[in-house]
N, CA, C and O atoms as a GROMACS GRO file, in nm:
protein
  536
    1UNK      N    1   0.158   3.530  -0.639
    1UNK     CA    2   0.226   3.469  -0.751
    1UNK      C    3   0.127   3.380  -0.825
    1UNK      O    4   0.059   3.299  -0.763
    2UNK      N    5   0.120   3.394  -0.955
    2UNK     CA    6   0.034   3.309  -1.037
    2UNK      C    7   0.114   3.188  -1.086
    2UNK      O    8   0.228   3.201  -1.130
    3UNK      N    9   0.053   3.072  -1.078
    3UNK     CA   10   0.116   2.949  -1.125
    3UNK      C   11   0.029   2.895  -1.239
    3UNK      O   12  -0.091   2.877  -1.223
    4UNK      N   13   0.090   2.871  -1.352
    4UNK     CA   14   0.015   2.820  -1.469
    4UNK      C   15   0.030   2.668  -1.476
    4UNK      O   16   0.120   2.617  -1.543
    5UNK      N   17  -0.059   2.597  -1.407
    5UNK     CA   18  -0.053   2.451  -1.405
    5UNK      C   19  -0.076   2.392  -1.543
    5UNK      O   20  -0.020   2.287  -1.576
    6UNK      N   21  -0.157   2.459  -1.626
    6UNK     CA   22  -0.186   2.407  -1.760
    6UNK      C   23  -0.059   2.407  -1.846
    6UNK      O   24  -0.043   2.320  -1.931
    7UNK      N   25   0.030   2.501  -1.824
    7UNK     CA   26   0.154   2.504  -1.902
    7UNK      C   27   0.246   2.391  -1.858
    7UNK      O   28   0.315   2.331  -1.942
    8UNK      N   29   0.249   2.360  -1.730
    8UNK     CA   30   0.338   2.257  -1.678
    8UNK      C   31   0.284   2.116  -1.699
    8UNK      O   32   0.361   2.019  -1.698
    9UNK      N   33   0.153   2.102  -1.718
    9UNK     CA   34   0.089   1.971  -1.731
    9UNK      C   35  -0.014   1.978  -1.843
    9UNK      O   36  -0.134   1.987  -1.817
   10UNK      N   37   0.033   1.974  -1.967
   10UNK     CA   38  -0.055   1.988  -2.083
   10UNK      C   39  -0.128   1.857  -2.110
   10UNK      O   40  -0.069   1.749  -2.102
   11UNK      N   41  -0.256   1.867  -2.143
   11UNK     CA   42  -0.336   1.749  -2.172
   11UNK      C   43  -0.375   1.742  -2.319
   11UNK      O   44  -0.418   1.842  -2.377
   12UNK      N   45  -0.360   1.625  -2.378
   12UNK     CA   46  -0.404   1.602  -2.516
   12UNK      C   47  -0.485   1.473  -2.521
   12UNK      O   48  -0.458   1.380  -2.446
   13UNK      N   49  -0.583   1.468  -2.610
   13UNK     CA   50  -0.667   1.349  -2.623
   13UNK      C   51  -0.580   1.229  -2.658
   13UNK      O   52  -0.500   1.234  -2.751
   14UNK      N   53  -0.597   1.120  -2.583
   14UNK     CA   54  -0.523   0.996  -2.609
   14UNK      C   55  -0.615   0.881  -2.648
   14UNK      O   56  -0.573   0.790  -2.718
   15UNK      N   57  -0.742   0.886  -2.602
   15UNK     CA   58  -0.840   0.781  -2.633
   15UNK      C   59  -0.976   0.849  -2.644
   15UNK      O   60  -1.023   0.912  -2.549
   16UNK      N   61  -1.038   0.836  -2.760
   16UNK     CA   62  -1.163   0.907  -2.787
   16UNK      C   63  -1.288   0.831  -2.742
   16UNK      O   64  -1.398   0.884  -2.748
   17UNK      N   65  -1.270   0.709  -2.699
   17UNK     CA   66  -1.382   0.622  -2.670
   17UNK      C   67  -1.391   0.513  -2.776
   17UNK      O   68  -1.458   0.412  -2.756
   18UNK      N   69  -1.323   0.534  -2.887
   18UNK     CA   70  -1.325   0.435  -2.995
   18UNK      C   71  -1.187   0.404  -3.050
   18UNK      O   72  -1.163   0.295  -3.101
   19UNK      N   73  -1.096   0.500  -3.040
   19UNK     CA   74  -0.964   0.478  -3.099
   19UNK      C   75  -0.857   0.555  -3.022
   19UNK      O   76  -0.886   0.657  -2.959
   20UNK      N   77  -0.734   0.505  -3.029
   20UNK     CA   78  -0.621   0.572  -2.968
   20UNK      C   79  -0.560   0.674  -3.062
   20UNK      O   80  -0.560   0.655  -3.184
   21UNK      N   81  -0.508   0.780  -3.005
   21UNK     CA   82  -0.445   0.887  -3.082
   21UNK      C   83  -0.297   0.888  -3.046
   21UNK      O   84  -0.264   0.892  -2.927
   22UNK      N   85  -0.206   0.885  -3.144
   22UNK     CA   86  -0.064   0.892  -3.112
   22UNK      C   87  -0.030   1.023  -3.040
   22UNK      O   88  -0.076   1.130  -3.079
   23UNK      N   89   0.050   1.013  -2.935
   23UNK     CA   90   0.088   1.129  -2.856
   23UNK      C   91   0.241   1.140  -2.854
   23UNK      O   92   0.311   1.046  -2.815
   24UNK      N   93   0.291   1.254  -2.898
   24UNK     CA   94   0.435   1.281  -2.899
   24UNK      C   95   0.477   1.322  -2.758
   24UNK      O   96   0.431   1.424  -2.706
   25UNK      N   97   0.564   1.242  -2.694
   25UNK     CA   98   0.606   1.270  -2.557
   25UNK      C   99   0.750   1.322  -2.549
   25UNK      O  100   0.804   1.337  -2.440
   26UNK      N  101   0.811   1.349  -2.663
   26UNK     CA  102   0.954   1.387  -2.665
   26UNK      C  103   0.982   1.520  -2.598
   26UNK      O  104   1.091   1.537  -2.542
   27UNK      N  105   0.891   1.613  -2.599
   27UNK     CA  106   0.920   1.748  -2.551
   27UNK      C  107   0.881   1.770  -2.404
   27UNK      O  108   0.871   1.884  -2.357
   28UNK      N  109   0.859   1.660  -2.333
   28UNK     CA  110   0.822   1.668  -2.192
   28UNK      C  111   0.904   1.570  -2.110
   28UNK      O  112   0.948   1.467  -2.161
   29UNK      N  113   0.924   1.601  -1.985
   29UNK     CA  114   1.003   1.514  -1.898
   29UNK      C  115   0.925   1.395  -1.845
   29UNK      O  116   0.985   1.297  -1.802
   30UNK      N  117   0.794   1.402  -1.848
   30UNK     CA  118   0.712   1.293  -1.799
   30UNK      C  119   0.576   1.292  -1.865
   30UNK      O  120   0.536   1.389  -1.929
   31UNK      N  121   0.504   1.181  -1.849
   31UNK     CA  122   0.368   1.171  -1.903
   31UNK      C  123   0.288   1.073  -1.818
   31UNK      O  124   0.344   0.988  -1.749
   32UNK      N  125   0.157   1.087  -1.826
   32UNK     CA  126   0.065   0.995  -1.759
   32UNK      C  127  -0.066   0.999  -1.835
   32UNK      O  128  -0.081   1.075  -1.931
   33UNK      N  129  -0.160   0.917  -1.793
   33UNK     CA  130  -0.292   0.916  -1.855
   33UNK      C  131  -0.398   0.941  -1.748
   33UNK      O  132  -0.388   0.890  -1.637
   34UNK      N  133  -0.499   1.021  -1.783
   34UNK     CA  134  -0.615   1.040  -1.699
   34UNK      C  135  -0.736   0.990  -1.778
   34UNK      O  136  -0.763   1.036  -1.889
   35UNK      N  137  -0.807   0.895  -1.718
   35UNK     CA  138  -0.923   0.832  -1.782
   35UNK      C  139  -1.050   0.882  -1.717
   35UNK      O  140  -1.054   0.905  -1.596
   36UNK      N  141  -1.156   0.900  -1.798
   36UNK     CA  142  -1.288   0.934  -1.744
   36UNK      C  143  -1.386   0.829  -1.793
   36UNK      O  144  -1.397   0.803  -1.913
   37UNK      N  145  -1.458   0.770  -1.700
   37UNK     CA  146  -1.559   0.670  -1.733
   37UNK      C  147  -1.685   0.744  -1.776
   37UNK      O  148  -1.737   0.827  -1.701
   38UNK      N  149  -1.735   0.716  -1.897
   38UNK     CA  150  -1.852   0.787  -1.950
   38UNK      C  151  -1.982   0.712  -1.931
   38UNK      O  152  -2.090   0.770  -1.944
   39UNK      N  153  -1.974   0.583  -1.900
   39UNK     CA  154  -2.090   0.500  -1.867
   39UNK      C  155  -2.043   0.393  -1.769
   39UNK      O  156  -1.928   0.348  -1.778
   40UNK      N  157  -2.129   0.352  -1.677
   40UNK     CA  158  -2.090   0.252  -1.577
   40UNK      C  159  -2.023   0.133  -1.644
   40UNK      O  160  -2.070   0.083  -1.746
   41UNK      N  161  -1.911   0.086  -1.585
   41UNK     CA  162  -1.839  -0.029  -1.641
   41UNK      C  163  -1.895  -0.158  -1.582
   41UNK      O  164  -1.891  -0.179  -1.460
   42UNK      N  165  -1.947  -0.244  -1.668
   42UNK     CA  166  -2.001  -0.374  -1.624
   42UNK      C  167  -1.894  -0.482  -1.628
   42UNK      O  168  -1.914  -0.591  -1.575
   43UNK      N  169  -1.780  -0.451  -1.689
   43UNK     CA  170  -1.663  -0.540  -1.693
   43UNK      C  171  -1.540  -0.453  -1.689
   43UNK      O  172  -1.548  -0.332  -1.710
   44UNK      N  173  -1.424  -0.514  -1.661
   44UNK     CA  174  -1.300  -0.438  -1.664
   44UNK      C  175  -1.278  -0.380  -1.804
   44UNK      O  176  -1.298  -0.449  -1.904
   45UNK      N  177  -1.236  -0.255  -1.811
   45UNK     CA  178  -1.195  -0.192  -1.938
   45UNK      C  179  -1.042  -0.195  -1.938
   45UNK      O  180  -0.978  -0.136  -1.852
   46UNK      N  181  -0.985  -0.264  -2.037
   46UNK     CA  182  -0.841  -0.287  -2.039
   46UNK      C  183  -0.778  -0.224  -2.162
   46UNK      O  184  -0.830  -0.233  -2.273
   47UNK      N  185  -0.664  -0.160  -2.138
   47UNK     CA  186  -0.589  -0.094  -2.245
   47UNK      C  187  -0.446  -0.143  -2.246
   47UNK      O  188  -0.386  -0.164  -2.141
   48UNK      N  189  -0.390  -0.162  -2.366
   48UNK     CA  190  -0.247  -0.182  -2.382
   48UNK      C  191  -0.185  -0.047  -2.414
   48UNK      O  192  -0.251   0.040  -2.470
   49UNK      N  193  -0.058  -0.030  -2.378
   49UNK     CA  194   0.017   0.089  -2.416
   49UNK      C  195   0.116   0.047  -2.524
   49UNK      O  196   0.191  -0.049  -2.507
   50UNK      N  197   0.114   0.118  -2.635
   50UNK     CA  198   0.207   0.092  -2.745
   50UNK      C  199   0.297   0.213  -2.761
   50UNK      O  200   0.259   0.325  -2.724
   51UNK      N  201   0.417   0.192  -2.816
   51UNK     CA  202   0.512   0.301  -2.836
   51UNK      C  203   0.575   0.290  -2.974
   51UNK      O  204   0.583   0.182  -3.032
   52UNK      N  205   0.620   0.404  -3.025
   52UNK     CA  206   0.684   0.407  -3.157
   52UNK      C  207   0.791   0.514  -3.161
   52UNK      O  208   0.779   0.617  -3.094
   53UNK      N  209   0.896   0.489  -3.238
   53UNK     CA  210   0.993   0.597  -3.264
   53UNK      C  211   0.933   0.691  -3.368
   53UNK      O  212   0.828   0.664  -3.426
   54UNK      N  213   1.000   0.800  -3.390
   54UNK     CA  214   0.959   0.888  -3.500
   54UNK      C  215   0.985   0.816  -3.633
   54UNK      O  216   1.078   0.736  -3.644
   55UNK      N  217   0.903   0.847  -3.730
   55UNK     CA  218   0.919   0.788  -3.863
   55UNK      C  219   1.050   0.835  -3.926
   55UNK      O  220   1.090   0.950  -3.906
   56UNK      N  221   1.115   0.748  -4.000
   56UNK     CA  222   1.237   0.787  -4.071
   56UNK      C  223   1.207   0.891  -4.179
   56UNK      O  224   1.290   0.977  -4.208
   57UNK      N  225   1.089   0.883  -4.238
   57UNK     CA  226   1.052   0.973  -4.347
   57UNK      C  227   1.008   1.110  -4.297
   57UNK      O  228   1.030   1.211  -4.365
   58UNK      N  229   0.946   1.116  -4.179
   58UNK     CA  230   0.894   1.242  -4.125
   58UNK      C  231   0.902   1.235  -3.973
   58UNK      O  232   0.826   1.161  -3.910
   59UNK      N  233   0.992   1.310  -3.913
   59UNK     CA  234   1.014   1.304  -3.769
   59UNK      C  235   0.895   1.352  -3.686
   59UNK      O  236   0.893   1.334  -3.564
   60UNK      N  237   0.795   1.412  -3.751
   60UNK     CA  238   0.678   1.462  -3.680
   60UNK      C  239   0.567   1.359  -3.666
   60UNK      O  240   0.468   1.386  -3.598
   61UNK      N  241   0.581   1.244  -3.728
   61UNK     CA  242   0.479   1.139  -3.719
   61UNK      C  243   0.543   1.011  -3.666
   61UNK      O  244   0.664   0.990  -3.683
   62UNK      N  245   0.463   0.925  -3.604
   62UNK     CA  246   0.520   0.802  -3.549
   62UNK      C  247   0.553   0.699  -3.656
   62UNK      O  248   0.491   0.694  -3.762
   63UNK      N  249   0.653   0.618  -3.626
   63UNK     CA  250   0.683   0.501  -3.707
   63UNK      C  251   0.592   0.387  -3.662
   63UNK      O  252   0.479   0.411  -3.620
   64UNK      N  253   0.642   0.265  -3.671
   64UNK     CA  254   0.562   0.147  -3.634
   64UNK      C  255   0.550   0.135  -3.482
   64UNK      O  256   0.649   0.143  -3.410
   65UNK      N  257   0.426   0.115  -3.436
   65UNK     CA  258   0.401   0.096  -3.293
   65UNK      C  259   0.427  -0.049  -3.254
   65UNK      O  260   0.396  -0.142  -3.329
   66UNK      N  261   0.484  -0.068  -3.135
   66UNK     CA  262   0.509  -0.201  -3.079
   66UNK      C  263   0.462  -0.202  -2.934
   66UNK      O  264   0.443  -0.098  -2.872
   67UNK      N  265   0.444  -0.321  -2.881
   67UNK     CA  266   0.404  -0.338  -2.742
   67UNK      C  267   0.512  -0.283  -2.649
   67UNK      O  268   0.631  -0.294  -2.677
   68UNK      N  269   0.468  -0.224  -2.539
   68UNK     CA  270   0.559  -0.177  -2.435
   68UNK      C  271   0.559  -0.281  -2.323
   68UNK      O  272   0.455  -0.304  -2.261
   69UNK      N  273   0.673  -0.345  -2.297
   69UNK     CA  274   0.676  -0.444  -2.189
   69UNK      C  275   0.647  -0.380  -2.054
   69UNK      O  276   0.682  -0.265  -2.029
   70UNK      N  277   0.583  -0.457  -1.967
   70UNK     CA  278   0.558  -0.409  -1.831
   70UNK      C  279   0.692  -0.398  -1.758
   70UNK      O  280   0.779  -0.483  -1.772
   71UNK      N  281   0.706  -0.291  -1.679
   71UNK     CA  282   0.827  -0.270  -1.600
   71UNK      C  283   0.789  -0.285  -1.453
   71UNK      O  284   0.702  -0.214  -1.403
   72UNK      N  285   0.854  -0.378  -1.386
   72UNK     CA  286   0.834  -0.393  -1.242
   72UNK      C  287   0.910  -0.279  -1.175
   72UNK      O  288   1.032  -0.268  -1.191
   73UNK      N  289   0.839  -0.195  -1.100
   73UNK     CA  290   0.903  -0.075  -1.046
   73UNK      C  291   0.962  -0.093  -0.908
   73UNK      O  292   1.009   0.003  -0.847
   74UNK      N  293   0.960  -0.215  -0.857
   74UNK     CA  294   1.026  -0.240  -0.730
   74UNK      C  295   1.100  -0.374  -0.739
   74UNK      O  296   1.059  -0.463  -0.813
   75UNK      N  297   1.206  -0.386  -0.666
   75UNK     CA  298   1.284  -0.509  -0.669
   75UNK      C  299   1.210  -0.618  -0.592
   75UNK      O  300   1.143  -0.591  -0.492
   76UNK      N  301   1.222  -0.740  -0.640
   76UNK     CA  302   1.160  -0.852  -0.569
   76UNK      C  303   1.262  -0.964  -0.554
   76UNK      O  304   1.346  -0.986  -0.642
   77UNK      N  305   1.254  -1.032  -0.445
   77UNK     CA  306   1.342  -1.148  -0.427
   77UNK      C  307   1.264  -1.277  -0.447
   77UNK      O  308   1.316  -1.386  -0.422
   78UNK      N  309   1.139  -1.265  -0.494
   78UNK     CA  310   1.058  -1.384  -0.518
   78UNK      C  311   1.040  -1.412  -0.667
   78UNK      O  312   0.959  -1.496  -0.705
   79UNK      N  313   1.115  -1.340  -0.752
   79UNK     CA  314   1.116  -1.371  -0.894
   79UNK      C  315   1.005  -1.308  -0.976
   79UNK      O  316   0.972  -1.360  -1.083
   80UNK      N  317   0.947  -1.198  -0.931
   80UNK     CA  318   0.841  -1.133  -1.008
   80UNK      C  319   0.895  -1.089  -1.144
   80UNK      O  320   1.004  -1.032  -1.152
   81UNK      N  321   0.821  -1.115  -1.248
   81UNK     CA  322   0.859  -1.078  -1.383
   81UNK      C  323   0.751  -0.991  -1.444
   81UNK      O  324   0.633  -1.012  -1.419
   82UNK      N  325   0.792  -0.895  -1.524
   82UNK     CA  326   0.696  -0.810  -1.592
   82UNK      C  327   0.626  -0.887  -1.703
   82UNK      O  328   0.680  -0.985  -1.756
   83UNK      N  329   0.506  -0.843  -1.739
   83UNK     CA  330   0.432  -0.904  -1.849
   83UNK      C  331   0.491  -0.859  -1.982
   83UNK      O  332   0.569  -0.764  -1.988
   84UNK      N  333   0.453  -0.927  -2.089
   84UNK     CA  334   0.502  -0.894  -2.222
   84UNK      C  335   0.451  -0.757  -2.266
   84UNK      O  336   0.522  -0.685  -2.337
   85UNK      N  337   0.329  -0.720  -2.225
   85UNK     CA  338   0.272  -0.591  -2.260
   85UNK      C  339   0.224  -0.518  -2.136
   85UNK      O  340   0.168  -0.578  -2.045
   86UNK      N  341   0.248  -0.388  -2.133
   86UNK     CA  342   0.193  -0.305  -2.026
   86UNK      C  343   0.043  -0.293  -2.046
   86UNK      O  344  -0.005  -0.266  -2.156
   87UNK      N  345  -0.032  -0.313  -1.938
   87UNK     CA  346  -0.177  -0.306  -1.946
   87UNK      C  347  -0.230  -0.216  -1.836
   87UNK      O  348  -0.184  -0.222  -1.722
   88UNK      N  349  -0.328  -0.133  -1.871
   88UNK     CA  350  -0.397  -0.048  -1.774
   88UNK      C  351  -0.539  -0.102  -1.763
   88UNK      O  352  -0.606  -0.119  -1.864
   89UNK      N  353  -0.584  -0.128  -1.640
   89UNK     CA  354  -0.717  -0.186  -1.618
   89UNK      C  355  -0.800  -0.092  -1.532
   89UNK      O  356  -0.761  -0.056  -1.421
   90UNK      N  357  -0.915  -0.052  -1.587
   90UNK     CA  358  -1.014   0.022  -1.510
   90UNK      C  359  -1.116  -0.081  -1.464
   90UNK      O  360  -1.173  -0.152  -1.547
   91UNK      N  361  -1.142  -0.093  -1.334
   91UNK     CA  362  -1.219  -0.205  -1.282
   91UNK      C  363  -1.369  -0.199  -1.309
   91UNK      O  364  -1.430  -0.092  -1.313
   92UNK      N  365  -1.425  -0.318  -1.328
   92UNK     CA  366  -1.570  -0.330  -1.338
   92UNK      C  367  -1.633  -0.268  -1.214
   92UNK      O  368  -1.579  -0.280  -1.104
   93UNK      N  369  -1.745  -0.203  -1.232
   93UNK     CA  370  -1.813  -0.138  -1.121
   93UNK      C  371  -1.783   0.011  -1.112
   93UNK      O  372  -1.850   0.084  -1.039
   94UNK      N  373  -1.681   0.058  -1.188
   94UNK     CA  374  -1.653   0.202  -1.189
   94UNK      C  375  -1.775   0.274  -1.246
   94UNK      O  376  -1.828   0.234  -1.350
   95UNK      N  377  -1.818   0.377  -1.180
   95UNK     CA  378  -1.938   0.451  -1.218
   95UNK      C  379  -1.907   0.562  -1.318
   95UNK      O  380  -1.796   0.615  -1.320
   96UNK      N  381  -2.006   0.597  -1.399
   96UNK     CA  382  -1.992   0.709  -1.492
   96UNK      C  383  -1.948   0.832  -1.414
   96UNK      O  384  -2.000   0.861  -1.307
   97UNK      N  385  -1.851   0.902  -1.468
   97UNK     CA  386  -1.796   1.020  -1.402
   97UNK      C  387  -1.671   0.991  -1.323
   97UNK      O  388  -1.600   1.084  -1.283
   98UNK      N  389  -1.641   0.862  -1.298
   98UNK     CA  390  -1.519   0.827  -1.225
   98UNK      C  391  -1.397   0.870  -1.304
   98UNK      O  392  -1.396   0.863  -1.427
   99UNK      N  393  -1.295   0.912  -1.233
   99UNK     CA  394  -1.167   0.950  -1.295
   99UNK      C  395  -1.059   0.859  -1.239
   99UNK      O  396  -1.047   0.841  -1.118
  100UNK      N  397  -0.980   0.801  -1.329
  100UNK     CA  398  -0.871   0.711  -1.291
  100UNK      C  399  -0.744   0.760  -1.359
  100UNK      O  400  -0.749   0.820  -1.466
  101UNK      N  401  -0.630   0.736  -1.296
  101UNK     CA  402  -0.503   0.777  -1.354
  101UNK      C  403  -0.408   0.659  -1.362
  101UNK      O  404  -0.419   0.564  -1.284
  102UNK      N  405  -0.314   0.666  -1.456
  102UNK     CA  406  -0.213   0.561  -1.471
  102UNK      C  407  -0.091   0.620  -1.539
  102UNK      O  408  -0.100   0.722  -1.607
  103UNK      N  409   0.021   0.555  -1.519
  103UNK     CA  410   0.143   0.598  -1.586
  103UNK      C  411   0.236   0.479  -1.604
  103UNK      O  412   0.210   0.370  -1.554
  104UNK      N  413   0.342   0.501  -1.675
  104UNK     CA  414   0.451   0.404  -1.688
  104UNK      C  415   0.571   0.464  -1.616
  104UNK      O  416   0.584   0.586  -1.610
  105UNK      N  417   0.658   0.380  -1.560
  105UNK     CA  418   0.772   0.435  -1.485
  105UNK      C  419   0.882   0.495  -1.572
  105UNK      O  420   0.976   0.554  -1.520
  106UNK      N  421   0.870   0.481  -1.704
  106UNK     CA  422   0.973   0.538  -1.792
  106UNK      C  423   0.911   0.573  -1.927
  106UNK      O  424   0.801   0.528  -1.961
  107UNK      N  425   0.983   0.654  -2.004
  107UNK     CA  426   0.936   0.692  -2.138
  107UNK      C  427   0.983   0.584  -2.237
  107UNK      O  428   1.103   0.566  -2.255
  108UNK      N  429   0.890   0.512  -2.301
  108UNK     CA  430   0.930   0.399  -2.385
  108UNK      C  431   0.982   0.437  -2.523
  108UNK      O  432   1.058   0.359  -2.581
  109UNK      N  433   0.944   0.550  -2.577
  109UNK     CA  434   0.989   0.593  -2.709
  109UNK      C  435   0.935   0.734  -2.736
  109UNK      O  436   0.890   0.800  -2.643
  110UNK      N  437   0.941   0.779  -2.860
  110UNK     CA  438   0.899   0.916  -2.893
  110UNK      C  439   0.748   0.935  -2.887
  110UNK      O  440   0.700   1.042  -2.848
  111UNK      N  441   0.671   0.832  -2.924
  111UNK     CA  442   0.526   0.840  -2.927
  111UNK      C  443   0.466   0.727  -2.845
  111UNK      O  444   0.523   0.618  -2.838
  112UNK      N  445   0.351   0.752  -2.782
  112UNK     CA  446   0.274   0.648  -2.714
  112UNK      C  447   0.131   0.650  -2.768
  112UNK      O  448   0.085   0.752  -2.820
  113UNK      N  449   0.063   0.537  -2.755
  113UNK     CA  450  -0.077   0.527  -2.799
  113UNK      C  451  -0.146   0.420  -2.715
  113UNK      O  452  -0.088   0.316  -2.686
  114UNK      N  453  -0.270   0.446  -2.677
  114UNK     CA  454  -0.352   0.347  -2.608
  114UNK      C  455  -0.424   0.261  -2.711
  114UNK      O  456  -0.468   0.311  -2.815
  115UNK      N  457  -0.435   0.131  -2.682
  115UNK     CA  458  -0.503   0.037  -2.769
  115UNK      C  459  -0.600  -0.043  -2.682
  115UNK      O  460  -0.564  -0.087  -2.573
  116UNK      N  461  -0.722  -0.062  -2.730
  116UNK     CA  462  -0.819  -0.142  -2.656
  116UNK      C  463  -0.771  -0.285  -2.646
  116UNK      O  464  -0.735  -0.347  -2.746
  117UNK      N  465  -0.770  -0.339  -2.524
  117UNK     CA  466  -0.729  -0.478  -2.502
  117UNK      C  467  -0.850  -0.567  -2.478
  117UNK      O  468  -0.857  -0.678  -2.531
  118UNK      N  469  -0.945  -0.520  -2.397
  118UNK     CA  470  -1.064  -0.599  -2.366
  118UNK      C  471  -1.164  -0.512  -2.290
  118UNK      O  472  -1.130  -0.408  -2.234
  119UNK      N  473  -1.288  -0.557  -2.292
  119UNK     CA  474  -1.391  -0.490  -2.214
  119UNK      C  475  -1.450  -0.368  -2.281
  119UNK      O  476  -1.421  -0.339  -2.398
  120UNK      N  477  -1.532  -0.295  -2.206
  120UNK     CA  478  -1.607  -0.181  -2.262
  120UNK      C  479  -1.525  -0.052  -2.269
  120UNK      O  480  -1.560   0.048  -2.206
  121UNK      N  481  -1.416  -0.055  -2.345
  121UNK     CA  482  -1.331   0.064  -2.356
  121UNK      C  483  -1.402   0.178  -2.428
  121UNK      O  484  -1.358   0.293  -2.420
  122UNK      N  485  -1.512   0.148  -2.497
  122UNK     CA  486  -1.592   0.254  -2.561
  122UNK      C  487  -1.656   0.345  -2.457
  122UNK      O  488  -1.698   0.456  -2.489
  123UNK      N  489  -1.664   0.298  -2.331
  123UNK     CA  490  -1.724   0.376  -2.223
  123UNK      C  491  -1.621   0.457  -2.145
  123UNK      O  492  -1.644   0.496  -2.031
  124UNK      N  493  -1.507   0.481  -2.209
  124UNK     CA  494  -1.397   0.552  -2.143
  124UNK      C  495  -1.336   0.652  -2.241
  124UNK      O  496  -1.324   0.624  -2.361
  125UNK      N  497  -1.297   0.768  -2.192
  125UNK     CA  498  -1.213   0.861  -2.268
  125UNK      C  499  -1.084   0.880  -2.187
  125UNK      O  500  -1.081   0.856  -2.067
  126UNK      N  501  -0.979   0.924  -2.257
  126UNK     CA  502  -0.851   0.943  -2.187
  126UNK      C  503  -0.776   1.062  -2.244
  126UNK      O  504  -0.782   1.093  -2.362
  127UNK      N  505  -0.704   1.126  -2.154
  127UNK     CA  506  -0.616   1.236  -2.190
  127UNK      C  507  -0.475   1.196  -2.149
  127UNK      O  508  -0.454   1.141  -2.041
  128UNK      N  509  -0.378   1.224  -2.236
  128UNK     CA  510  -0.237   1.209  -2.197
  128UNK      C  511  -0.196   1.341  -2.135
  128UNK      O  512  -0.211   1.448  -2.195
  129UNK      N  513  -0.145   1.333  -2.014
  129UNK     CA  514  -0.099   1.451  -1.942
  129UNK      C  515   0.053   1.459  -1.961
  129UNK      O  516   0.127   1.375  -1.911
  130UNK      N  517   0.096   1.561  -2.033
  130UNK     CA  518   0.238   1.580  -2.062
  130UNK      C  519   0.294   1.678  -1.959
  130UNK      O  520   0.253   1.794  -1.954
  131UNK      N  521   0.388   1.631  -1.878
  131UNK     CA  522   0.434   1.710  -1.765
  131UNK      C  523   0.573   1.768  -1.786
  131UNK      O  524   0.661   1.703  -1.842
  132UNK      N  525   0.590   1.888  -1.740
  132UNK     CA  526   0.718   1.957  -1.735
  132UNK      C  527   0.785   1.964  -1.872
  132UNK      O  528   0.871   1.882  -1.903
  133UNK      N  529   0.746   2.062  -1.953
  133UNK     CA  530   0.808   2.078  -2.085
  133UNK      C  531   0.959   2.097  -2.072
  133UNK      O  532   1.009   2.155  -1.975
  134UNK      N  533   1.031   2.045  -2.171
  134UNK     CA  534   1.177   2.060  -2.170
  134UNK      C  535   1.215   2.198  -2.217
  134UNK      O  536   1.334   2.230  -2.224
   0.00000   0.00000   0.00000
């Protein structure tokens, strides 16, 4: 039996090393990001995740992007609170060629986009992995 993993987990460019690309996540049941370090990281490379609904004028393009609040994915009895913005951090010391993955526990809106928050994000590329087409 042949299994087409590429059909079930489609990848599209999400971060070119310089800018984020809006990714439409509406037609998939899940999504994640796969990052590749292109040069050794001397500091943490940090990304914010932003989300947008479809534009009122054209449903094929994003409307205004806003910060995605961090979601605590486990219950705590010590009062843990999510941050105002979801942040993905690739640690200092990651070597060129390293691959890191990250996701959010829920779909925040129709479109997502990575935004540089701090550090050498120019030394990173990212693909949005769109899983399980609807």
